[in-house]
C-alpha positions as CSV (number, residue, x, y, z in Angstrom):
1,M,37.6,4.2,-71.0
2,F,37.6,1.0,-73.1
3,E,38.4,2.7,-76.4
4,Q,41.7,0.9,-77.0
5,L,40.4,-2.5,-75.8
6,S,37.3,-2.2,-78.0
7,R,39.4,-1.5,-81.1
8,R,41.7,-4.4,-80.4
9,L,38.9,-6.8,-79.8
10,E,37.2,-5.7,-83.0
11,E,40.5,-6.4,-84.9
12,A,40.7,-9.8,-83.3
13,M,37.2,-10.7,-84.4
14,K,37.9,-9.7,-88.0
15,K,40.1,-12.8,-88.4
16,L,37.0,-15.0,-88.1
17,R,35.1,-13.2,-90.9
18,G,34.8,-15.4,-94.0
19,E,35.5,-18.5,-92.0
20,A,33.0,-21.3,-92.6
21,R,33.3,-22.8,-89.1
22,L,35.1,-22.4,-85.8
23,T,38.2,-24.7,-85.5
24,D,40.9,-25.1,-82.9
25,E,43.3,-23.2,-85.2
26,N,41.2,-20.1,-86.0
27,V,39.9,-19.8,-82.5
28,A,43.4,-20.0,-81.0
29,D,44.6,-17.4,-83.6
30,S,41.9,-14.9,-82.7
31,L,42.2,-15.5,-78.9
32,R,46.0,-14.7,-79.0
33,D,44.9,-11.2,-80.1
34,V,42.2,-11.1,-77.4
35,R,44.8,-12.0,-74.7
36,R,47.2,-9.4,-76.1
37,A,44.4,-6.8,-76.1
38,L,43.5,-7.6,-72.5
39,L,47.1,-7.2,-71.4
40,E,47.5,-4.0,-73.2
41,A,44.4,-2.7,-71.4
42,D,46.2,-3.4,-68.1
43,V,44.1,-6.4,-67.2
44,E,45.9,-8.6,-64.6
45,L,47.7,-11.5,-66.2
46,D,45.9,-14.2,-64.2
47,V,42.5,-12.7,-65.1
48,A,43.4,-12.4,-68.8
49,K,44.5,-16.1,-68.8
50,S,41.3,-17.2,-67.1
51,F,39.1,-15.1,-69.4
52,V,40.7,-16.5,-72.6
53,A,40.5,-20.1,-71.3
54,K,36.8,-19.5,-70.6
55,V,36.1,-18.1,-74.0
56,K,37.9,-20.9,-75.8
57,E,36.0,-23.6,-73.9
58,R,32.7,-21.9,-74.7
59,A,33.5,-21.2,-78.3
60,L,34.5,-24.7,-79.1
61,G,31.9,-26.3,-76.8
62,Q,28.9,-24.7,-78.4
63,S,27.5,-25.5,-81.8
64,V,27.2,-22.6,-84.3
65,T,23.6,-22.2,-85.6
66,L,23.2,-21.7,-89.4
67,S,21.6,-18.2,-88.8
68,V,24.9,-16.7,-87.5
69,T,28.5,-16.6,-88.7
70,P,31.4,-17.9,-86.7
71,G,32.4,-14.3,-86.1
72,E,29.0,-13.4,-84.7
73,H,29.0,-16.5,-82.5
74,M,32.4,-15.6,-81.1
75,I,31.2,-12.0,-80.3
76,K,28.3,-13.5,-78.3
77,V,30.7,-15.8,-76.5
78,L,32.9,-12.8,-75.7
79,H,29.9,-10.8,-74.5
80,D,28.7,-13.5,-72.2
81,S,32.2,-14.1,-70.8
82,L,32.7,-10.4,-70.2
83,V,29.4,-10.1,-68.4
84,E,30.4,-13.0,-66.2
85,T,33.8,-11.5,-65.5
86,L,32.3,-8.1,-64.7
87,G,29.9,-9.6,-62.2
88,G,26.8,-10.9,-64.0
89,E,23.7,-9.0,-63.2
90,A,23.7,-5.4,-61.9
91,A,23.6,-5.6,-58.1
92,E,23.0,-2.4,-56.2
93,P,23.1,-3.2,-52.5
94,N,19.9,-3.1,-50.4
95,F,21.8,-1.3,-47.7
96,P,19.9,-3.0,-44.8
97,G,19.8,-1.7,-41.2
98,N,18.5,1.4,-39.6
99,P,20.8,3.2,-39.8
100,T,22.9,1.4,-42.5
101,L,26.6,2.1,-41.8
102,V,28.9,2.3,-44.8
103,M,32.7,2.7,-44.6
104,M,34.4,4.2,-47.6
105,V,38.0,3.0,-47.9
106,G,40.8,3.5,-50.4
107,L,44.1,5.3,-51.1
108,Q,44.4,9.0,-51.0
109,G,43.6,10.6,-54.4
110,S,41.2,7.9,-55.5
111,G,38.2,10.2,-55.2
112,K,36.9,8.7,-52.0
113,T,35.5,11.9,-50.5
114,T,33.7,12.9,-53.7
115,S,32.4,9.3,-54.1
116,A,31.0,9.4,-50.5
117,A,29.0,12.5,-51.4
118,K,27.9,11.1,-54.8
119,L,26.7,7.9,-53.1
120,A,24.8,9.9,-50.5
121,N,23.2,12.0,-53.2
122,H,22.4,8.9,-55.3
123,L,20.7,7.0,-52.5
124,K,18.9,10.2,-51.4
125,E,17.5,10.9,-54.9
126,K,16.9,7.3,-56.1
127,R,16.1,5.3,-53.0
128,A,14.6,8.0,-50.8
129,R,17.2,7.4,-48.0
130,R,18.1,10.0,-45.4
131,P,21.9,10.0,-45.3
132,M,24.4,11.6,-43.1
133,L,28.1,12.0,-44.0
134,V,30.8,11.6,-41.2
135,A,34.2,13.2,-41.8
136,C,36.7,10.7,-40.4
137,D,39.7,11.8,-42.5
138,V,41.7,13.9,-40.0
139,Y,45.0,13.8,-41.9
140,R,44.5,15.2,-45.4
141,P,44.4,19.0,-45.4
142,A,40.9,20.4,-46.2
143,A,39.3,16.9,-46.3
144,V,36.8,17.9,-43.7
145,D,36.1,21.2,-45.5
146,Q,35.6,19.4,-48.8
147,L,33.1,17.0,-47.3
148,Q,31.2,19.9,-45.7
149,V,31.0,21.8,-49.0
150,L,29.8,18.7,-50.8
151,G,27.2,18.0,-48.1
152,K,25.8,21.5,-48.3
153,K,25.7,21.2,-52.1
154,I,23.5,18.1,-52.1
155,G,21.5,18.9,-49.0
156,V,22.9,16.2,-46.8
157,P,24.0,16.8,-43.1
158,V,27.7,16.3,-42.3
159,H,29.0,15.4,-38.9
160,A,32.5,17.0,-38.7
161,E,34.7,17.9,-35.7
162,P,37.5,20.2,-37.1
163,G,40.6,19.9,-34.9
164,E,39.6,16.6,-33.3
165,K,42.2,13.8,-34.0
166,D,40.5,10.9,-32.3
167,V,39.0,9.1,-35.3
168,L,37.1,6.5,-33.3
169,A,35.5,9.2,-31.1
170,I,34.4,11.1,-34.2
171,A,32.9,8.0,-35.8
172,K,31.0,7.1,-32.6
173,R,29.6,10.6,-32.1
174,G,28.8,10.7,-35.8
175,R,26.8,7.5,-35.6
176,Q,24.9,8.8,-32.6
177,A,24.3,12.2,-34.3
178,A,22.7,10.2,-37.3
179,R,20.4,8.3,-34.9
180,D,19.4,11.5,-33.2
181,A,18.6,13.1,-36.5
182,A,16.6,10.1,-37.7
183,C,19.0,9.4,-40.6
184,D,18.8,5.9,-41.9
185,L,22.1,5.8,-43.7
186,V,25.6,6.9,-42.4
187,I,28.5,7.1,-44.7
188,F,32.0,7.4,-43.1
189,D,34.6,9.1,-45.2
190,T,37.8,7.4,-43.8
191,A,41.4,8.5,-44.3
192,G,43.6,7.3,-47.1
193,R,47.3,7.2,-47.7
194,L,49.5,7.6,-50.7
195,Q,50.3,3.9,-50.2
196,I,49.2,1.1,-47.9
197,D,50.9,1.1,-44.5
198,E,50.3,-0.5,-41.1
199,L,49.0,2.7,-39.4
200,L,46.3,3.1,-42.1
201,M,45.1,-0.5,-41.8
202,D,45.3,-0.5,-38.0
203,E,43.0,2.5,-37.9
204,L,40.5,1.0,-40.4
205,L,40.4,-2.3,-38.5
206,K,39.6,-0.4,-35.3
207,L,36.9,1.5,-37.1
208,K,35.4,-1.7,-38.5
209,K,35.4,-3.4,-35.1
210,E,33.7,-0.4,-33.4
211,L,31.2,0.4,-36.1
212,Q,30.4,-3.1,-37.5
213,P,29.4,-1.6,-40.8
214,Q,27.0,-3.4,-43.2
215,E,29.1,-2.3,-46.2
216,I,32.8,-1.6,-46.7
217,V,33.2,0.0,-50.1
218,F,36.6,0.3,-51.7
219,V,37.1,3.3,-54.0
220,A,39.4,2.6,-56.9
221,D,40.9,5.1,-59.4
222,A,40.3,3.6,-62.9
223,M,43.5,5.4,-64.1
224,T,45.7,3.2,-61.9
225,G,45.0,-0.1,-63.7
226,Q,46.6,-3.2,-62.2
227,E,47.8,-1.1,-59.2
228,A,44.2,-0.6,-58.2
229,V,43.7,-4.3,-58.2
230,R,46.8,-5.0,-56.1
231,V,45.6,-2.4,-53.6
232,A,42.1,-3.8,-53.6
233,K,43.4,-7.3,-52.8
234,T,45.3,-5.9,-49.7
235,F,42.2,-4.0,-48.5
236,H,40.1,-7.1,-49.1
237,E,42.4,-9.4,-47.2
238,K,42.5,-7.0,-44.2
239,L,38.9,-5.7,-44.2
240,S,36.8,-8.0,-46.4
241,I,35.4,-5.3,-48.6
242,S,31.9,-5.9,-49.8
243,G,31.9,-3.8,-52.9
244,A,33.8,-1.3,-55.0
245,I,33.3,2.1,-56.7
246,L,35.4,2.8,-59.8
247,T,36.2,6.5,-60.3
248,K,37.4,8.6,-63.2
249,T,36.0,6.3,-65.9
250,D,35.6,9.3,-68.2
251,G,39.3,9.7,-68.5
252,D,42.0,7.9,-70.5
253,A,42.0,4.7,-68.4
254,R,42.5,1.5,-70.4
255,G,39.8,-0.4,-68.5
256,G,42.0,-3.1,-66.9
257,A,40.8,-2.2,-63.3
258,A,37.1,-2.8,-64.2
259,L,37.8,-6.2,-65.7
260,S,40.2,-7.3,-62.9
261,L,38.6,-6.1,-59.7
262,R,35.7,-8.6,-59.6
263,E,37.9,-11.6,-60.5
264,A,40.7,-10.5,-58.1
265,T,38.6,-9.8,-55.0
266,K,35.2,-11.4,-55.7
267,A,33.7,-8.1,-54.4
268,R,30.9,-6.5,-56.5
269,L,31.6,-3.5,-58.6
270,L,28.7,-1.4,-57.5
271,Y,29.0,2.1,-59.0
272,V,31.1,4.1,-61.5
273,G,32.0,7.7,-61.5
274,T,31.5,9.1,-65.0
275,G,32.5,12.7,-64.5
276,E,33.3,15.4,-62.0
277,G,29.7,16.5,-61.3
278,I,27.7,15.1,-58.4
279,A,25.2,13.5,-60.8
280,A,27.9,11.8,-62.8
281,F,27.5,8.6,-60.8
282,E,25.8,5.4,-62.1
283,V,25.0,1.9,-61.0
284,F,27.5,-0.5,-62.6
285,D,25.7,-2.8,-65.1
286,P,27.9,-5.6,-66.5
287,Q,25.5,-6.2,-69.4
288,R,25.8,-2.6,-70.6
289,M,29.5,-2.4,-69.9
290,A,30.1,-5.6,-71.9
291,G,28.1,-4.1,-74.8
292,R,30.2,-0.9,-74.7
293,I,33.4,-2.8,-74.7
294,L,32.4,-4.8,-77.8
295,G,31.1,-1.7,-79.6
296,M,27.4,-2.5,-79.2
297,G,26.8,0.7,-77.3
298,D,24.5,1.4,-74.4
299,V,21.6,3.3,-75.8
300,V,19.4,2.5,-72.8
301,G,22.1,4.0,-70.5
302,L,22.3,7.1,-72.7
303,V,18.5,7.6,-72.5
304,E,18.5,7.1,-68.8
305,R,21.3,9.6,-68.4
306,A,19.4,12.2,-70.5
307,Q,16.3,11.7,-68.4
308,E,18.2,12.1,-65.2
309,R,20.5,15.0,-66.1
310,L,18.5,17.1,-68.7
311,D,15.8,19.6,-67.9
312,Q,13.0,18.0,-69.8
313,G,10.9,21.2,-69.8
314,E,13.8,23.1,-71.3
315,V,14.4,20.4,-73.9
316,E,10.8,20.5,-74.9
317,R,10.9,24.4,-75.1
318,L,14.0,24.3,-77.3
319,G,12.4,21.7,-79.6
320,K,9.3,23.8,-80.1
321,R,11.3,27.0,-80.9
322,M,13.4,25.0,-83.4
323,F,10.4,23.8,-85.3
324,K,8.7,27.2,-85.2
325,N,11.9,28.8,-86.6
326,Q,12.3,30.9,-83.5
327,F,15.8,29.6,-82.6
328,D,18.2,32.3,-81.5
329,L,21.7,32.4,-79.9
330,E,20.1,32.4,-76.5
331,D,18.6,29.0,-77.4
332,M,21.8,27.8,-78.9
333,L,23.6,28.6,-75.6
334,A,20.9,26.7,-73.7
335,Q,21.2,23.7,-76.0
336,I,25.0,23.6,-75.6
337,R,24.7,23.6,-71.8
338,Q,22.1,20.9,-71.9
339,V,24.3,18.6,-74.1
340,R,27.3,19.2,-71.9
341,K,25.4,17.8,-68.9
342,L,25.5,14.4,-70.7
343,G,29.3,14.3,-70.6
344,S,32.1,14.6,-73.1
345,V,31.5,14.0,-76.8
346,M,33.6,10.9,-76.7
347,D,31.7,9.6,-73.7
348,I,28.4,10.1,-75.5
349,V,29.7,8.5,-78.7
350,G,31.0,5.5,-76.7
351,M,27.4,4.7,-75.7
352,L,26.2,4.5,-79.3
353,P,26.2,1.3,-81.4
354,G,29.2,1.1,-83.7
355,A,31.2,3.3,-81.3
356,G,34.5,2.3,-82.7
357,K,33.9,3.8,-86.1
358,L,32.0,6.8,-84.7
359,K,34.9,7.6,-82.4
360,E,37.3,7.9,-85.3
361,K,35.1,10.7,-86.6
362,A,34.4,12.1,-83.2
363,G,38.1,12.2,-82.5
364,E,38.2,15.1,-85.0
365,I,36.0,17.1,-82.7
366,D,37.8,19.5,-80.4
367,E,36.1,19.4,-77.0
368,K,37.6,22.8,-76.2
369,A,35.9,24.2,-79.3
370,I,32.5,23.6,-77.6
371,V,33.7,25.5,-74.6
372,R,34.9,28.4,-76.8
373,V,31.4,28.5,-78.5
374,E,29.8,28.8,-75.1
375,A,32.3,31.5,-74.0
376,V,31.6,33.5,-77.2
377,I,27.8,33.5,-76.8
378,S,28.1,34.2,-73.1
379,S,30.1,37.3,-73.9
380,M,27.2,38.7,-75.9
381,T,24.5,40.9,-74.5
382,K,20.9,39.5,-74.3
383,Q,19.9,41.8,-77.1
384,E,22.7,40.5,-79.3
385,R,21.7,36.9,-78.6
386,K,18.1,37.6,-79.5
387,S,19.0,39.7,-82.6
388,P,22.3,38.5,-84.0
389,K,22.0,40.8,-87.1
390,I,22.9,43.8,-84.9
391,I,26.4,42.3,-84.2
392,D,28.6,44.6,-86.3
393,G,32.4,44.7,-86.5
394,K,32.7,46.8,-83.3
395,R,30.5,44.4,-81.3
396,R,32.4,41.4,-82.7
397,A,35.7,42.9,-81.4
398,R,34.2,43.4,-78.0
399,I,32.8,39.9,-77.9
400,A,36.2,38.4,-78.9
401,K,38.0,40.3,-76.2
402,G,35.4,39.4,-73.5
403,S,35.5,35.6,-74.4
404,G,39.3,35.3,-74.7
405,T,39.0,34.4,-78.4
406,D,39.6,36.2,-81.7
407,L,37.5,37.7,-84.5
408,Q,37.8,34.6,-86.6
409,Q,36.4,32.4,-83.9
410,V,33.5,34.8,-83.2
411,N,32.7,34.9,-86.9
412,Q,32.8,31.1,-87.0
413,V,30.3,30.8,-84.2
414,L,27.9,33.3,-86.0
415,K,28.4,31.3,-89.2
416,Q,27.5,28.0,-87.3
417,Y,24.4,29.7,-86.0
418,D,23.3,30.8,-89.5
419,Q,23.7,27.3,-90.7
420,M,21.6,26.0,-87.9
421,K,19.0,28.7,-88.6
422,Q,18.8,27.6,-92.2
423,M,18.3,24.0,-91.2
424,M,15.6,25.0,-88.7
425,Q,13.8,26.9,-91.6
426,Q,13.8,23.7,-93.6
427,F,12.4,21.7,-90.7
428,S,9.7,24.4,-90.2
429,K,8.6,24.2,-93.8
430,M,8.6,20.4,-93.6
431,G,6.5,20.7,-90.5
432,G,3.9,22.9,-92.2
433,K,3.6,20.4,-95.0
434,M,3.2,17.6,-92.6
435,K,0.4,19.4,-90.8
436,Q,-1.4,20.0,-94.1
437,M,-1.1,16.3,-94.9
438,Q,-2.4,15.4,-91.5
439,K,-5.5,17.5,-92.0
440,L,-6.1,16.1,-95.5
441,M,-5.7,12.5,-94.3
442,G,-7.7,13.2,-91.2
443,A,-10.6,14.5,-93.3
444,R,-10.6,11.3,-95.4
445,G,-9.9,8.8,-92.6
446,K,-11.7,8.1,-89.3
447,G,-8.9,8.6,-86.8
448,G,-8.3,12.3,-87.4
449,G,-4.6,11.5,-87.8
450,M,-2.0,10.5,-90.3
451,G,-3.2,7.5,-92.3
452,G,-6.1,6.9,-89.9
453,F,-3.7,6.5,-86.8
454,P,-5.1,8.7,-84.0
455,G,-2.7,11.2,-82.4
456,M,-0.1,11.2,-85.1
457,P,2.2,13.9,-83.8
458,G,2.9,17.0,-85.8
459,F,6.0,19.3,-85.7
């Protein structure tokens, strides 16, 4: 989401390289580029001005230690200022009350219904809450059906009354249904509009008065930039929103909404939607987000995502087969599906240190090519995946037809597999040598491991 902003900020910082010290002149010069980068990222004008003024005051008001360069010092000032602008520490609500009542509000198309289900699933899995979803959007076609489908998918009960138009009555009965079912969290999926109008706000105000919710969460589409901030301000003035969820952050958004929402409304940015899947939902962490914007990456976040989304048993099984040189096309397909759970290639690269330069190389990767590889292997029989040598010309033609590709693409997948197989053979040989060394060193040392260190893992 912050690719363009990250690149422009990096260019702005280059101007300070080689400078002996920070002065009014070189700081002002670099901050002009910072301000321009923020505006290009669709950050609200007042927020951009306030941010630049804050950075300038800190940059010139702090002494630069001899151990860092002026450029490095400015990056730290930028990082600290970004963290503050984004909200400081990560602050997931405690969701007090029994039951806790949460109203989801926002414009139509922002991802409100999906976010309601994602929030319910997150709190169920991470906080051991017992949620219920209440379908209060009686206007959008299929809104009730969508919530029921999502509820069934995540194993969360949904109170819905198809055909009923009295939103207040649905909400009251939903609240009572949650109490009767001993649910300790009730999430109300309210109606949205294509734009703010009096009817929408009047209905939401009546719901707020009736329910007295502990949390009113605004759902913003990251793709809408400054428009999301303008809308959030209106919702905040009318309803006093307590927090926000930013959706579609895995798309081509320029990042302006994330930087502006907190400053414009003072409401906490609570969560971000990082993809279409139910599990693609994370607590918003200003520290990590600032690191990603400045190209420092978010390795901790990537590890946590891997732990949450990947089947650890499957990862371990694939690792063992690789190092034993038993890797076949069935394993290659399983590996692709595991990696795709982490998100797009660009999203993963964005969480690594030095993301700016890595993305230039990753930009050459065709995301659709990964889908084609999966389609080609999926079109093979189990026997063909286990024994690729039997795939002759006739079989290749059938696989190409079944996967919607051509012979050249099928041949390319098989070639990639052969290259991986050769690499695995090298790892396997290396592993054998390492084990021999471990035995030798274990016989000489006292620890029974490599160099006398107990439990030195082998391959």
